[in-house]
C-alpha positions in Angstrom: 0.1 0.0 -0.2 1.2 3.6 -0.8 -0.2 6.9 -0.1 -0.3 10.1 -1.3 1.8 13.0 0.4 -0.7 15.5 -0.4 -3.7 14.2 0.6 -3.0 10.9 2.2 -5.6 8.8 -0.2 -4.1 5.2 0.4 -3.3 3.2 -2.9 -3.0 -0.4 -3.9 0.0 0.2 -6.0 2.5 2.8 -6.9 0.9 2.9 -10.4 -2.1 3.9 -9.0 -0.6 6.5 -7.0 1.0 8.0 -10.1 -2.3 8.2 -12.0 -3.8 9.8 -9.0 -0.6 11.9 -8.8 -1.7 13.9 -11.9 -4.7 15.7 -10.2 -2.4 17.8 -7.8 0.1 20.2 -8.9 3.0 18.6 -11.0 4.6 21.1 -13.0 6.9 23.6 -10.9 8.8 26.6 -12.0 12.2 26.3 -11.9 12.7 29.9 -11.2 9.9 31.0 -8.4 9.1 26.7 -7.3 5.4 27.7 -7.9 3.9 25.0 -9.1 0.6 24.4 -11.6 -1.7 21.4 -12.3 -1.3 22.3 -16.3 1.7 22.6 -18.8 -0.6 25.7 -20.1 -0.9 27.0 -16.5 2.7 27.5 -16.0 3.6 28.6 -19.5 1.4 31.6 -18.8 2.6 32.0 -15.3 6.2 32.3 -17.1 5.0 34.7 -19.5 3.9 37.0 -17.1 5.9 36.8 -14.4 9.6 35.5 -16.0 9.1 37.2 -19.2 13.0 38.2 -19.3 14.1 34.4 -18.8 14.0 31.7 -21.6 11.3 29.0 -21.3 12.8 25.7 -22.4 10.9 22.6 -23.5 10.3 20.0 -22.6 9.0 20.4 -19.2 9.5 18.1 -16.2 6.8 17.1 -13.8 7.7 17.2 -10.2 8.9 13.7 -9.3 6.9 11.2 -6.6 9.8 9.6 -4.3 8.6 5.9 -4.2 8.0 4.2 -1.1 9.2 0.9 -0.7 
């Protein structure tokens, strides 16, 4: 059994936790570390607040630590 570190929902395996994780905020700004639910939200944030810095692809979702 594994649980979500944000909402503590219990999952039967790591794969189900990864699916569930998507509902939380998996996209992180590399500049200010704010998090967003969608890639487009992250892009809009970057354009509005960090316009002077390049916005590089691909984006990395925030990784989830695997508990064994």
